[in-house]
C-alpha positions as CSV (number, residue, x, y, z in Angstrom):
1,M,-120.6,166.3,-91.7
2,L,-116.8,166.0,-92.2
3,T,-117.4,162.8,-93.9
4,K,-119.8,164.4,-96.3
5,I,-117.1,166.9,-97.1
6,E,-114.4,164.3,-97.7
7,N,-116.9,162.5,-100.0
8,I,-117.6,165.7,-102.0
9,K,-113.8,166.4,-102.2
10,S,-113.2,162.9,-103.6
11,Y,-116.1,163.3,-106.1
12,L,-114.7,166.7,-107.3
13,N,-111.1,165.5,-107.5
14,K,-112.1,162.6,-109.7
15,K,-114.3,164.8,-111.8
16,F,-111.6,167.6,-112.1
17,V,-108.2,166.0,-112.1
18,E,-105.2,167.8,-110.8
19,R,-107.3,170.4,-109.0
20,E,-107.0,168.8,-105.5
21,E,-105.4,171.9,-103.9
22,I,-108.1,174.2,-105.3
23,V,-110.9,172.0,-104.3
24,D,-109.6,172.0,-100.7
25,A,-109.1,175.8,-100.9
26,L,-112.6,176.5,-101.9
27,F,-114.0,174.7,-98.9
28,V,-111.4,176.5,-96.6
29,A,-112.4,179.9,-98.1
30,L,-116.2,179.2,-97.6
31,V,-115.8,178.1,-94.0
32,A,-113.4,181.2,-93.3
33,R,-115.7,183.5,-95.2
34,Q,-112.9,184.5,-97.6
35,H,-112.4,184.9,-101.2
36,T,-110.6,182.9,-103.8
37,L,-109.1,184.0,-107.2
38,L,-108.5,181.4,-110.0
39,I,-106.1,182.6,-112.8
40,G,-105.5,180.4,-115.8
41,P,-106.0,180.2,-119.5
42,P,-109.4,179.4,-121.1
43,G,-110.2,175.7,-121.0
44,T,-108.7,174.9,-117.5
45,A,-112.2,174.3,-116.1
46,K,-112.4,177.2,-113.8
47,S,-116.2,177.8,-114.4
48,A,-117.1,174.1,-114.5
49,L,-115.2,173.4,-111.2
50,V,-116.9,176.4,-109.4
51,M,-120.4,175.5,-110.7
52,E,-120.1,171.9,-109.7
53,F,-118.7,173.1,-106.2
54,S,-121.7,175.4,-105.8
55,K,-124.1,172.4,-106.3
56,Q,-122.6,170.7,-103.2
57,V,-124.6,172.9,-100.8
58,T,-128.2,172.5,-101.5
59,D,-129.7,175.6,-100.2
60,M,-127.0,177.9,-100.7
61,S,-127.9,180.9,-102.9
62,Y,-125.5,181.2,-105.9
63,F,-124.9,183.9,-108.4
64,Q,-122.6,183.6,-111.5
65,W,-121.8,186.2,-114.1
66,L,-119.3,186.6,-116.9
67,L,-118.0,190.3,-116.9
68,T,-117.0,192.2,-120.0
69,R,-115.9,195.8,-120.5
70,F,-119.5,196.7,-121.3
71,S,-121.2,195.0,-118.3
72,T,-123.5,197.3,-116.5
73,P,-124.3,197.5,-112.8
74,E,-127.8,196.1,-113.6
75,E,-126.4,192.9,-114.6
76,L,-124.7,192.3,-111.2
77,F,-126.8,194.3,-108.7
78,G,-130.3,194.3,-110.3
79,P,-132.4,196.8,-112.3
80,V,-133.7,200.0,-110.9
81,S,-137.3,199.5,-109.6
82,L,-139.6,201.4,-111.9
83,Q,-142.3,201.5,-109.2
84,E,-139.8,203.1,-106.6
85,L,-138.5,205.4,-109.3
86,E,-142.1,206.9,-109.9
87,K,-141.9,207.8,-106.1
88,G,-138.6,209.5,-106.7
89,V,-136.7,206.7,-105.0
90,Y,-133.6,205.2,-106.9
91,K,-133.7,201.6,-105.6
92,R,-132.5,198.4,-107.2
93,N,-134.4,195.1,-107.3
94,T,-131.7,192.8,-106.1
95,A,-133.6,189.5,-106.3
96,N,-131.5,186.7,-107.6
97,K,-128.5,189.1,-108.0
98,L,-125.1,189.4,-106.4
99,P,-126.3,191.3,-103.2
100,E,-128.6,188.4,-102.3
101,S,-126.1,185.5,-103.1
102,Q,-124.1,183.5,-100.4
103,L,-121.6,182.3,-103.0
104,T,-120.7,184.2,-106.2
105,F,-118.5,183.4,-109.1
106,L,-117.4,186.3,-111.3
107,D,-115.6,185.2,-114.3
108,E,-113.2,187.6,-116.0
109,I,-113.5,189.7,-112.9
110,F,-110.7,192.1,-114.0
111,K,-112.9,193.4,-116.8
112,A,-115.1,195.1,-114.2
113,N,-115.4,198.8,-115.3
114,S,-115.6,201.9,-112.9
115,A,-119.3,201.7,-112.9
116,I,-119.2,198.4,-111.1
117,L,-115.9,198.5,-109.3
118,N,-116.6,200.7,-106.3
119,A,-119.8,198.8,-105.3
120,L,-118.0,195.5,-105.9
121,L,-115.1,196.5,-103.6
122,T,-117.5,197.4,-100.7
123,L,-119.7,194.4,-101.2
124,I,-116.7,192.0,-101.2
125,N,-114.9,193.5,-98.3
126,E,-117.5,194.8,-96.0
127,R,-120.4,192.7,-97.3
128,L,-122.4,195.9,-97.8
129,F,-124.4,197.1,-100.7
130,Y,-125.7,200.6,-100.8
131,N,-129.2,200.7,-102.2
132,N,-130.8,204.1,-102.4
133,G,-127.9,205.3,-100.4
134,K,-128.6,203.0,-97.5
135,P,-126.0,200.3,-96.5
136,I,-127.6,196.8,-96.6
137,Q,-125.9,193.8,-95.0
138,T,-125.6,191.1,-97.6
139,P,-125.5,187.3,-96.9
140,L,-122.3,187.0,-98.9
141,Q,-120.0,184.2,-97.6
142,S,-117.4,183.8,-100.4
143,V,-116.7,185.2,-103.8
144,I,-114.6,183.3,-106.4
145,G,-113.1,185.4,-109.1
146,G,-111.9,184.0,-112.4
147,S,-109.5,185.5,-115.0
148,N,-107.4,184.3,-117.9
149,E,-104.7,186.8,-117.0
150,Y,-103.4,189.0,-114.1
151,P,-104.6,192.7,-114.1
152,E,-102.2,195.1,-115.8
153,E,-100.5,197.8,-113.8
154,G,-102.2,201.2,-114.0
155,E,-105.6,199.8,-114.6
156,G,-106.7,200.7,-111.1
157,L,-107.6,197.1,-110.1
158,E,-105.0,196.7,-107.3
159,A,-107.7,197.0,-104.6
160,L,-109.9,194.5,-106.4
161,F,-106.9,192.0,-106.6
162,D,-106.1,192.6,-102.9
163,R,-109.7,191.5,-101.9
164,F,-108.9,187.9,-102.7
165,L,-107.0,186.2,-99.9
166,L,-106.3,183.1,-101.8
167,R,-104.8,183.2,-105.4
168,F,-104.2,180.1,-107.5
169,E,-102.7,179.7,-111.0
170,L,-104.3,176.9,-113.0
171,E,-102.4,175.1,-115.8
172,Y,-103.6,172.6,-118.4
173,I,-103.6,168.8,-117.2
174,G,-100.0,167.8,-116.8
175,E,-99.9,164.0,-116.3
176,D,-100.5,161.9,-119.4
177,A,-102.6,159.4,-117.5
178,N,-104.9,162.2,-116.2
179,F,-105.1,163.7,-119.7
180,L,-106.1,160.4,-121.2
181,S,-108.7,159.9,-118.5
182,M,-110.2,163.3,-119.4
183,L,-110.2,162.5,-123.1
184,R,-112.0,159.1,-122.6
185,G,-114.5,160.7,-120.3
186,D,-113.6,158.4,-117.4
187,T,-114.8,160.9,-114.8
188,A,-118.1,161.7,-116.5
189,Y,-120.0,158.9,-114.5
190,V,-118.5,159.5,-111.1
191,Q,-121.3,159.0,-108.6
192,E,-122.5,162.2,-107.0
193,P,-122.2,162.5,-103.2
194,I,-124.6,163.6,-100.7
195,P,-124.6,167.5,-100.7
196,L,-124.2,169.6,-97.5
197,T,-126.8,172.0,-96.2
198,M,-126.2,175.7,-95.4
199,Q,-126.9,175.0,-91.8
200,E,-123.8,172.5,-91.8
201,I,-121.6,175.1,-93.4
202,E,-122.6,177.6,-90.7
203,N,-122.0,175.0,-87.9
204,L,-118.5,174.6,-89.4
205,Q,-118.0,178.3,-89.5
206,M,-118.9,178.5,-85.8
207,L,-116.5,175.6,-85.0
208,A,-113.8,177.4,-86.9
209,D,-114.3,180.6,-84.9
210,M,-113.6,178.6,-81.7
211,V,-110.4,177.0,-83.0
212,D,-107.3,177.9,-81.0
213,I,-104.1,179.2,-82.4
214,P,-101.0,178.1,-80.4
215,E,-98.2,180.5,-79.7
216,E,-95.9,178.2,-81.8
217,V,-98.0,179.2,-84.9
218,Y,-98.0,183.0,-84.0
219,G,-94.3,182.8,-83.6
220,T,-93.9,181.1,-87.0
221,L,-96.0,183.7,-88.6
222,V,-93.6,186.4,-87.3
223,K,-90.7,184.4,-88.7
224,I,-92.4,184.2,-92.1
225,R,-93.2,188.0,-92.2
226,T,-89.6,188.7,-91.3
227,E,-88.1,186.6,-94.0
228,L,-90.6,187.9,-96.6
229,R,-89.6,191.4,-95.7
230,D,-86.0,190.6,-96.1
231,E,-86.9,189.6,-99.7
232,G,-88.8,192.9,-100.2
233,I,-92.3,191.2,-99.9
234,R,-94.6,193.1,-97.6
235,P,-98.1,191.6,-97.2
236,S,-100.4,194.0,-95.4
237,D,-101.2,193.6,-91.7
238,R,-104.8,193.1,-92.8
239,R,-103.8,190.2,-95.0
240,F,-101.9,188.5,-92.1
241,R,-104.9,189.1,-89.8
242,Q,-107.4,187.7,-92.3
243,S,-105.0,184.7,-92.9
244,L,-105.8,183.5,-89.3
245,S,-109.4,182.7,-90.5
246,L,-107.9,180.4,-93.2
247,L,-105.8,178.5,-90.6
248,K,-108.8,178.1,-88.2
249,A,-111.0,176.9,-91.0
250,R,-108.3,174.3,-92.2
251,A,-108.2,172.9,-88.7
252,A,-112.0,172.7,-88.4
253,L,-112.3,170.9,-91.7
254,D,-109.7,168.4,-90.3
255,G,-111.8,167.9,-87.2
256,R,-109.3,169.7,-84.8
257,N,-109.8,172.4,-82.4
258,S,-106.3,173.8,-82.7
259,V,-104.1,175.0,-85.6
260,K,-101.0,173.0,-86.5
261,I,-97.8,174.3,-88.2
262,T,-98.7,172.3,-91.3
263,D,-101.8,174.4,-91.7
264,L,-99.6,177.4,-92.6
265,I,-98.9,175.7,-96.1
266,I,-102.1,177.4,-97.3
267,L,-100.7,180.8,-96.9
268,K,-98.3,180.3,-99.7
269,N,-101.3,181.1,-102.0
270,G,-102.0,184.5,-100.3
271,L,-99.0,186.3,-99.0
272,W,-97.7,187.5,-102.4
273,E,-98.7,190.6,-104.1
274,S,-97.3,190.2,-107.7
275,T,-96.3,187.5,-109.9
276,D,-92.6,188.1,-109.4
277,Q,-93.1,187.5,-105.6
278,R,-95.0,184.3,-105.9
279,A,-92.2,181.7,-106.3
280,K,-90.2,183.3,-103.3
281,T,-93.3,183.3,-101.1
282,I,-94.1,179.7,-101.8
283,E,-90.5,178.7,-101.0
284,I,-90.5,180.6,-97.7
285,V,-93.9,179.5,-96.5
286,E,-93.3,175.9,-97.4
287,S,-90.0,176.0,-95.4
288,Y,-91.9,177.1,-92.3
289,S,-94.9,174.8,-92.8
290,T,-93.1,171.6,-91.7
291,D,-94.0,170.5,-88.3
292,R,-90.4,170.3,-87.3
293,C,-91.0,169.3,-83.7
294,S,-93.2,166.3,-84.8
295,V,-90.6,165.3,-87.5
296,E,-87.8,165.3,-84.9
297,L,-89.9,163.4,-82.3
298,E,-90.8,160.8,-85.0
299,N,-87.0,160.5,-85.8
300,I,-86.1,160.0,-82.2
301,K,-88.7,157.3,-81.7
302,K,-87.5,155.5,-84.9
303,I,-83.8,155.6,-83.8
304,A,-84.8,154.3,-80.2
305,I,-86.8,151.4,-81.7
306,E,-83.9,150.5,-84.0
307,L,-81.3,150.6,-81.2
308,Y,-83.5,148.4,-79.0
309,S,-84.1,145.8,-81.9
310,V,-80.3,145.7,-82.6
311,V,-79.2,145.2,-79.0
312,K,-82.1,142.6,-78.5
313,Q,-80.8,140.5,-81.3
314,D,-77.1,140.9,-80.3
315,P,-76.8,141.9,-76.7
316,S,-73.0,142.3,-76.7
317,T,-71.1,144.7,-74.4
318,E,-69.8,146.6,-77.3
319,L,-73.2,147.3,-78.9
320,G,-74.7,147.9,-75.5
321,M,-72.2,150.7,-74.8
322,E,-72.7,152.3,-78.2
323,A,-76.5,152.1,-77.7
324,T,-76.3,153.7,-74.2
325,A,-74.3,156.6,-75.7
326,K,-76.9,157.1,-78.5
327,F,-79.7,157.0,-75.9
328,K,-78.0,159.8,-74.0
329,T,-77.9,161.8,-77.3
330,L,-81.6,161.1,-77.8
331,L,-82.6,162.3,-74.3
332,H,-80.5,165.4,-74.9
333,Q,-82.5,166.0,-78.2
334,T,-85.7,165.7,-76.3
335,A,-84.6,168.2,-73.6
336,S,-83.7,170.7,-76.5
337,L,-87.1,170.2,-77.9
338,E,-88.7,171.0,-74.5
339,K,-86.9,174.3,-74.5
340,M,-87.8,175.2,-78.0
341,Y,-91.4,174.0,-78.0
342,P,-92.8,174.5,-74.4
343,E,-96.3,174.4,-75.5
344,R,-95.6,170.7,-76.8
345,E,-94.4,169.5,-73.4
346,A,-96.9,166.8,-73.1
347,E,-96.2,165.3,-76.5
348,I,-92.4,165.6,-76.0
349,T,-92.8,164.0,-72.5
350,I,-94.5,161.0,-74.1
351,V,-91.6,160.4,-76.5
352,K,-89.0,161.0,-73.8
353,T,-90.7,158.4,-71.6
354,Q,-90.7,155.8,-74.4
355,V,-87.0,156.5,-75.0
356,I,-86.2,156.0,-71.3
357,K,-88.2,152.7,-71.3
358,A,-86.3,151.5,-74.3
359,Q,-83.1,152.5,-72.6
360,Q,-84.1,150.5,-69.5
361,L,-84.9,147.3,-71.5
362,I,-81.7,147.5,-73.2
363,G,-80.0,147.6,-69.8
364,E,-82.0,144.6,-68.7
365,A,-80.9,142.7,-71.9
366,L,-77.3,143.5,-71.2
367,L,-77.6,142.4,-67.6
368,G,-78.9,139.0,-68.8
369,I,-75.9,138.3,-71.0
């Protein structure tokens, strides 16, 4: 199943160059049952990418619509049933419309008028559609919104904008090589991969629900929240809570049963509320998305290996004493990591054991002088 997804990602990335981050996010959002917003000028392949993505799950019901200021509720939610109306019942026929879709793409979504907006807000957030006054649970998994621009202030679209947990800005192709590839049509004949089934998506969703979130990740989220607040950026508690589903989905798609610090990187696309907050949010989230413990452990191992190699080639007393002092520093660093990351004790112990072993081998080399 995960191999299928990697093949699909590879196919989409070849077909739509410089869209790797968005392709990855569409899968994460689908598994997390969350929604994605794509904002960019016309001609950035928003519609084409989503349509191609929708084909990668064979039996998933898909609905797509281009909204205008004059769009009517009938276009999205279905026409009123004349048979029911004759009985005095105001009921819509929702067949093949948004209330019966699992994946929906609404292009120019911020052109939704007030006649559509209220029903859309409830459907996106609660997955409920009121038909003849009765709430009906819909099968909706994910909504992808498209727009050429951000909504203007005062248009009453803040709630709709907030419904999208992930938000991406699309630009025209940047790299000359990719631009030429697009012009030549090099990606037009990329072999299509084997698609997924909706049952496989549901299995992934179940696995994602069972993914564990370590205390280290929770603690880092608190730090991110604090630093964002210091900058005047205040994502809602609900947005933070919903973001956990993205982290779990990212781990599940990577074949893991636990979230890693590096999974936090996806939140740079969801914790800002206005365009002027976007750059600062990205900067803060990226600074906390590095697995600092793993980076430091890798550095400790690298230094230990280098010290051993140097002393083995030249086992002089001077080099040996210098190496011994450096090994003491490395062991002190592992002890500090144990205090900072108690939940990573097993991983740190492995590296500490390797350092001690290298230190013993150096001692043996010096004794053999």
